[in-house]
C-alpha positions in Angstrom: -86.8 -81.2 134.6 -89.1 -79.2 132.2 -87.4 -76.0 133.1 -83.9 -77.6 132.7 -84.9 -79.1 129.4 -85.8 -75.5 128.2 -82.4 -74.3 128.9 -80.3 -77.1 127.1 -79.3 -77.7 123.6 -81.2 -80.7 122.3 -78.0 -82.6 121.5 -76.5 -81.8 125.0 -75.9 -85.3 126.6 -77.6 -83.9 129.7 -80.6 -82.9 127.5 -80.7 -86.4 126.1 -81.0 -88.1 129.5 -83.2 -85.4 131.0 -85.8 -86.0 128.2 -85.7 -89.8 129.1 -86.0 -89.2 132.8 -88.8 -86.8 132.3 -90.8 -89.5 130.4 -90.1 -91.9 133.3 -91.5 -89.4 135.9 -94.5 -88.7 134.0 -95.3 -92.4 133.7 -94.8 -92.8 137.6 -97.2 -89.9 138.0 -99.7 -91.8 135.9 -99.1 -95.0 137.9 -99.8 -93.0 141.1 -103.0 -91.6 139.6 -104.4 -94.8 138.5 -103.4 -96.8 141.8 -100.7 -98.9 140.2 -98.6 -98.6 143.5 -99.7 -100.4 146.7 -98.4 -97.6 148.6 -98.7 -94.4 146.7 -97.1 -92.2 149.5 -94.1 -94.3 149.5 -93.9 -94.4 145.8 -94.0 -90.6 145.6 -91.4 -90.1 148.4 -89.0 -92.5 146.6 -89.6 -90.8 143.4 -88.8 -87.4 144.9 -85.8 -88.5 146.7 -84.5 -90.3 143.5 -85.0 -87.1 141.2 -83.4 -84.8 143.9 -80.1 -86.8 143.4 -80.0 -86.1 139.7 -81.0 -82.4 140.0 -78.5 -81.9 142.8 -75.7 -83.3 140.5 -76.6 -80.9 137.6 -76.9 -78.0 140.1 -73.4 -78.8 141.5 -71.9 -78.2 137.8 -74.0 -75.0 137.5 -72.6 -73.8 140.8 -69.0 -74.8 140.0 -69.1 -77.6 142.6 -67.9 -81.2 142.2 -70.6 -83.7 141.3 -70.7 -87.3 142.3 -68.3 -89.5 140.6 -71.1 -91.5 138.8 -72.3 -88.3 137.0 -68.9 -86.8 136.0 -68.6 -88.7 132.9 -71.8 -87.6 131.3 -71.3 -84.0 132.6 -67.8 -84.0 131.1 -68.5 -85.6 127.7 -72.0 -84.1 127.3 -71.0 -82.1 124.1 -68.4 -84.7 122.8 -69.2 -85.1 119.0 -68.0 -88.8 119.0 -70.7 -89.9 121.6 -74.0 -91.0 120.3 -77.3 -90.0 121.9 -78.1 -93.6 123.1 -74.9 -93.6 124.9 -75.7 -90.4 126.7 -79.1 -91.8 127.7 -77.8 -95.1 129.0 -74.8 -93.4 130.8 -77.4 -91.2 132.7 -79.5 -94.2 133.5 -76.4 -96.0 134.7 -75.6 -93.2 137.1 -79.0 -92.7 138.4 -79.9 -96.3 138.9 -76.5 -97.7 139.9 -75.7 -95.0 142.5 -78.7 -92.5 143.0 -81.4 -95.0 143.5 -79.6 -97.0 146.2 -79.2 -93.7 148.2 -82.6 -92.7 147.4 -84.1 -96.0 148.9 -82.1 -95.1 152.2 -83.4 -91.5 152.1 -86.9 -92.7 151.8 -86.5 -95.2 154.6 -85.2 -92.5 156.9 -88.0 -90.2 155.9 -90.8 -92.8 156.3 -89.2 -94.7 159.2 -89.3 -98.0 157.5 -86.8 -100.5 156.3 -85.8 -101.3 152.6 -88.1 -104.5 152.7 -91.1 -102.2 153.2 -90.3 -100.5 149.9 -89.5 -103.6 147.8 -92.9 -103.4 146.0 -92.5 -99.9 145.0 -88.8 -100.5 144.1 -89.7 -103.3 141.9 -92.6 -101.6 140.2 -90.3 -98.6 139.3 -87.7 -101.0 138.2 -90.1 -102.9 135.9 -91.2 -99.5 134.5 -87.5 -98.5 133.7 -86.7 -101.9 132.1 -89.8 -101.4 129.8 -88.7 -97.8 128.9 -85.2 -98.9 128.3 -86.4 -101.0 125.3 -88.3 -98.1 123.9 -85.2 -95.7 124.5 -83.0 -98.2 122.6 -85.5 -98.3 119.7 -85.8 -94.5 119.5 -82.2 -93.7 119.8 -80.5 -96.7 118.2 -79.3 -96.1 114.6 -81.5 -97.7 111.9 -80.7 -101.2 110.6 -79.1 -99.7 107.6 -76.6 -98.0 109.7 -76.2 -100.3 112.6 -73.8 -103.2 111.4 -72.9 -106.2 113.5 -69.2 -104.7 113.6 -70.4 -101.4 114.8 -68.6 -100.8 118.2 -71.9 -99.4 119.6 -73.5 -102.8 119.3 -70.7 -104.4 121.5 -70.5 -101.5 123.9 -74.2 -101.5 124.8 -74.4 -105.4 124.9 -71.9 -105.2 128.0 -74.4 -103.1 130.1 -77.8 -104.4 131.5 -80.4 -102.2 133.3 -81.7 -105.4 135.0 -78.5 -106.3 136.3 -77.8 -102.8 137.5 -81.2 -102.8 139.2 -80.5 -105.9 141.1 -77.1 -104.6 142.2 -78.8 -101.4 143.4 -81.1 -103.2 145.7 -78.4 -105.1 147.2 -76.4 -101.9 147.7 -79.4 -100.3 149.3 -80.0 -103.1 151.7 -76.2 -103.1 152.6 -76.2 -99.3 153.3 -79.2 -99.6 155.4 -77.5 -102.4 157.4 -74.5 -100.2 157.8 -76.4 -97.2 159.1 -74.9 -97.6 162.5 -71.5 -97.6 161.2 -71.3 -94.2 159.4 -67.5 -94.5 158.5 -68.0 -97.8 156.8 -71.3 -96.7 155.1 -69.4 -93.6 153.7 -66.6 -95.7 152.3 -69.1 -98.1 150.7 -70.9 -95.2 149.2 -67.7 -93.7 147.8 -66.7 -97.1 146.3 -70.1 -97.5 144.8 -70.0 -93.9 143.3 -66.5 -94.6 141.8 -67.6 -98.0 140.3 -70.7 -96.6 138.6 -68.7 -93.8 137.4 -66.1 -96.0 135.8 -69.0 -98.0 134.0 -70.4 -94.7 132.9 -67.0 -93.7 131.4 -66.9 -96.9 129.4 -70.5 -96.3 128.1 -69.4 -92.9 126.9 -66.4 -94.2 124.8 -66.3 -92.0 121.7 -67.1 -94.0 118.5 -66.8 -93.4 114.8 -69.9 -92.9 112.9 -71.3 -96.0 111.3 -70.8 -96.1 107.5 -73.3 -97.7 104.9 -71.9 -100.7 103.4 -71.3 -100.3 99.6 -73.4 -102.5 97.5 
């Protein structure tokens, strides 16, 4: 992720998300080092499988391959002048949490020969970390109070999406995918539908908005 950041323009939408995600992985590393995870090996495996999904989506575009539907809005709108940095960050989080994390849980279960229930503590710890970081992300990237008016469309757009709800839905999706592992055709259809639905939400988050204007006094 550091290498990718060095190749991107700072205002590129992928760069905005990449900086956010790099901060998350650095905190996860510190949690592992300080014994914050009950099962560090499981936490590291989940973290690696999780990151691979994002990096593979970016590499797909670089190789002129089609990325998952959940990532297409961010990758298509990454340079749109009407999309604000906070929208890029949350669209990336939406794709990564809403789609990639569910698949990463299943990937980890296959790697460690365990069930999702065995990873619930690690999943919750990472989820709690993401929720706390989301608050900081909003503070860092949200326009200042002199610019953000109640009528600003960004206020309403971001109020329609919740990381906590996305995390809860992801855990349900991961358990469902694990239960469907003996039915590969059904599991594939479920995964495709999940990918499409998350991509649709991402497209809404990236709705181009006019720049806020200062109220005349």
